VMD Tcl script that draws the C-alpha trace (Angstrom):
set ca {
  {1.43 31.37 -9.56}
  {2.27 35.09 -9.23}
  {2.20 37.32 -12.28}
  {5.20 39.45 -12.51}
  {4.83 42.91 -13.94}
  {6.97 46.03 -14.52}
  {5.33 47.53 -11.51}
  {5.69 44.66 -8.94}
  {9.11 43.38 -9.95}
  {11.00 45.09 -7.16}
  {8.54 44.03 -4.50}
  {8.28 40.42 -5.57}
  {11.71 39.49 -6.89}
  {14.27 41.88 -5.31}
  {12.66 41.66 -1.88}
  {12.10 37.86 -1.93}
  {13.72 35.90 0.92}
  {13.49 32.80 -1.39}
  {15.28 32.07 -4.64}
  {12.98 33.06 -7.58}
  {12.34 31.37 -10.92}
  {10.97 33.81 -13.52}
  {9.19 32.27 -16.43}
  {9.22 34.74 -19.33}
  {6.41 33.66 -21.72}
  {3.75 34.74 -24.16}
  {0.14 33.35 -24.54}
  {0.75 32.67 -28.29}
  {3.98 30.60 -27.70}
  {3.62 26.82 -28.00}
  {6.77 25.86 -25.99}
  {5.66 28.38 -23.35}
  {2.39 26.46 -23.00}
  {4.35 23.20 -22.67}
  {6.66 24.53 -19.88}
  {3.70 26.07 -17.93}
  {2.68 22.75 -16.18}
  {6.26 22.13 -15.24}
  {6.57 25.57 -13.64}
  {3.17 24.96 -11.85}
  {4.51 21.67 -10.47}
  {7.69 23.32 -9.17}
  {5.67 26.04 -7.50}
  {3.52 23.45 -5.63}
  {6.13 20.83 -4.84}
  {9.07 23.16 -3.99}
  {7.83 25.80 -1.50}
  {11.38 26.91 -0.86}
  {11.41 28.47 -4.43}
  {9.16 31.32 -5.58}
  {7.87 30.75 -9.07}
  {6.57 33.74 -11.01}
  {5.40 34.24 -14.62}
  {6.07 37.33 -16.74}
  {4.13 37.94 -19.96}
  {6.64 39.54 -22.30}
  {4.02 41.21 -24.45}
  {2.50 43.00 -21.47}
  {5.78 43.70 -19.72}
  {8.24 44.57 -22.51}
  {10.26 46.87 -20.19}
  {11.05 43.89 -17.91}
  {11.79 41.61 -20.80}
  {14.21 44.08 -22.21}
  {15.84 44.59 -18.75}
  {16.61 40.86 -18.75}
  {17.60 40.79 -22.42}
  {14.98 38.15 -23.21}
  {15.17 37.44 -26.95}
  {13.53 34.06 -27.16}
  {10.77 32.46 -25.11}
  {10.32 30.58 -22.95}
  {13.22 31.92 -20.90}
  {13.45 30.90 -17.23}
  {15.69 33.10 -15.12}
  {16.92 31.96 -11.69}
  {17.41 34.80 -9.17}
  {18.87 34.63 -5.76}
  {18.87 37.63 -3.43}
  {18.02 39.88 -6.31}
  {20.85 38.67 -8.51}
  {20.56 36.59 -11.62}
  {22.49 33.26 -11.05}
  {21.46 31.34 -14.24}
  {19.03 31.09 -17.05}
  {17.61 28.54 -19.50}
  {16.19 29.40 -22.90}
  {13.71 26.95 -24.43}
  {11.75 24.08 -23.13}
  {13.29 22.25 -20.09}
  {12.28 19.62 -17.61}
  {11.86 20.08 -13.85}
  {15.35 18.80 -12.98}
  {17.05 21.19 -15.39}
  {15.03 24.13 -14.11}
  {15.78 23.39 -10.44}
  {19.41 22.83 -11.35}
  {19.61 26.52 -12.38}
  {20.32 27.24 -8.73}
}
mol new
graphics top color blue
foreach p $ca { graphics top sphere $p radius 0.5 }
foreach p [lrange $ca 0 end-1] q [lrange $ca 1 end] { graphics top cylinder $p $q radius 0.2 }
display resetview
């Protein structure tokens, strides 16, 4: 999965031809560790969706831009615009349903 940073956000998310799921997480977060395999599965079984991860500790500017207050937060983007988000642990169907 692609690591999203303050520096590569525009290139990866705004220029993506595919819908994008951004997983805002932190290494110390238990629920974030639980959602990680679900995001991995989506990235391998749904090639029509680009799945990226953003470490909120290392990329505070990007987390602030999205108003992330709790993690995990998964943001669905389409053509550079946020279309939906889910805060907290969720299953694959809920996450794909964000689009």
